[in-house]
N, C-alpha and C positions, 0 to 999 in steps of 0.2 A: 943175662941169659934166663934167670929165674922168672923175671918179669915177662919175657917173651913167651916162654912155654906156658906160664900161667894164663896169659892172654889168649893163647891158642886153645887152652882147655876151656876157658870161660866162653869163648866163641862157639865151641862145640856144644856146650851146655845150652846156649841160646838157640842154636840151630835145632837141637833135639826138642827143646821146649816149644818151638814154633812148628813142630811137625807131628806131635802126638800129645793127646790130652794127659796121659799118665805122666810123661816127662814134665809137662807144664805144671801139673799139680805138685809133683815132688820138688821141682825147682822153686815154686812159690812158697811151699812149706819150709824148705831148708833156708831160703832167703829170709823169710820172716823170722824163723827161729834164731838164726845167728845175728840178724840185725837187732832184734829185741834184746838178745843176750849182751851185745856190745853196748846198746843204749843203757841198759841197767847198770853195767859196770861204770860207764861214764857218769851217770847221774848219782851213783853212790859215792863217787869221788868228789863230785861238785857239792852235793848236799849231805855231807857226812852226818850232821847232827839233826837232820830234819827228815825222819822216816815217813811222816805223813805226806810231805811234799813229793818225795820220791815215789811213793805209792800212787799219788794222783797223776804224776807225769807218766809213770809206767802204764797206768790204766788208759790214759789218752793215747799213748803210743800203740798199745795193743789194738785199740779200736781203729787207729789209723792203718796199721799193718793189715788188719782184716779188710778194711775198705780198699787198700792198695791192691791186695791179692784178689779180692772179689771183683774189683773193677776190671782188672786185666783178664780174669777168667771169663766174666760175663761178656766182655767185648770179643774175645778170641773164639769162644766156643759157641756154635760149631766153627771149626776152622774153614777159612776160604782164602783164596789168593789175595784178594783186596785187603782183608784185615791183616794178614801176615806182612804184606808190603808196607802197610801203614805203620805197624808197630816197629818194623825195621827202620822206617823213615824217622820216627820219633827217637828211637835209641841212637840212631846215627847223629841226630842233632845234639843230643846230650853228650855223646862221646867226642864229637868234633869240637864242641864248646870247650871241653876240658883240654883236648889236644891243642886247639888253636891258642888258648890262653897260655899254655905251657911253652909252645914253640915260639910264639911272638914275644912273650915276656922274657924268655931266655935269650932270644936273638937281639932284640932291641933294648930291653931293660927299661930304665927310666925311673920316674918317681913311684914310690910304693903307694898302693891303692888304699890300704888301711892297716890297722894293727891286728885285726882279727886273723887275717891270713897274710903274714909278713912277706911271703915270697911273691904275692900277687902285685902286679904293676898296672898302671893305667894302659900301657901298651898291650899288656896281656888281656885286659878287659876288652879292648877293641878287637884283638885277635880272636877272642872267644865268640864274637859275633860274626866276624868276617869269614872265617874258615867254614862254619856250618852254612852260612848264607851262600857261599860259592858252590860247595860240593853238594849240599842238600837240594839246592835249586836245580842243578843238573840231574840229580837223582829223580826229582819230581818230574822234570821234563821227559826223562827216559821212560819212567813208569806212569806217565800221565793218564793213560787209559785205565789204571788201577785205582785212581783216586777219585773220590766223589764229594769231598767236603766243599762247603760253599765259601769259606773264608779265603782271602788272598794268601797264597803260599808264603810270601815274604812275612806277613803278619804272624803266621803260624811258627815259622822258623825263629823269628826274633823273640816271640813270646815264650816259646819252649826254652830257647837259649838263656833268656833272662832268668826265668824261674829255676833253671838248672844251676846257674851261677849262684843264685840265692841259696839253693840247697847246699851247695859246696861251702859257701860262707857260713851257713848255719852250723854244719857239722864241724867246721874249722873253729868256730866260736866255742862250741861245746868242748872240743879237744883242748883248746887253749885254757878254758876254765878248769878242766880236769887235770891240766898239766901233763898231757900225754902227746906223743908224736903220731901214733897210729891207733885206730880203734881196736885193733887186734893183730894177729899174725897168722891167720888161717890161710891166707892167699900168699904164697911165696913171692917176694919181690913187690908186692902191692900193699900188704898190711892186712887190715880187717875188711869185712864185707862192706861196712859203711864207708870205708875209704874209697871203694869202687863204685858204690851206687848212691853216693850222697846227692848228686844232681838228678839221678834217675828217679829217686823217691818222690820228688816234686814234679820233675819234667814229664815223666810218662803219664801220670794221671791228667795233667793239664793238656798234654798232647792228644790223648784219647778223647777228652772232652771237646777240644777244638775241632778235631776232624770228624766228630760225630754230630755237630750242629749244622 
């Protein structure tokens, strides 16, 4: 129940962010702040005795979060229907990648994919591609007049799904090294901010790039 209501709340935040520049600015600022805070805590646990390395990693992350926020801001502002639909399309790919992997992995099971994310199976990896391919392709067909990118839509979906899964594995690797289950507890039923946006952190920038060329 907590997870359900948290998801509804997050959906409302996304809708508000895609409707007004002030909400978008606040959302990006809060997202960056809590993400960096969780990253800092993770790397402090991993590199307890190497403050210089932690400082370098944190500096890189700060630049990345600035890039991440600026890329979204510069793409969406000024708002128009085509840009909003495109961002929703990318976010949908990232979300369905996560959902597809979970549903298929839990339903079919099978051999574990790797030790970094012990719950992920090969069937789950396949599901992570299949679900976004099916749903996002029909989303693209329905809103076809709102898209103007030159790449094949299948290529875009597979590319964003793949990088989204890599983002998920990367955060899972860091959590495993830090010996923690969740990156935080700010989102009831979900954990930390990074637990929710791990795939989006890489998937959204790549998606914006692909639909912009």
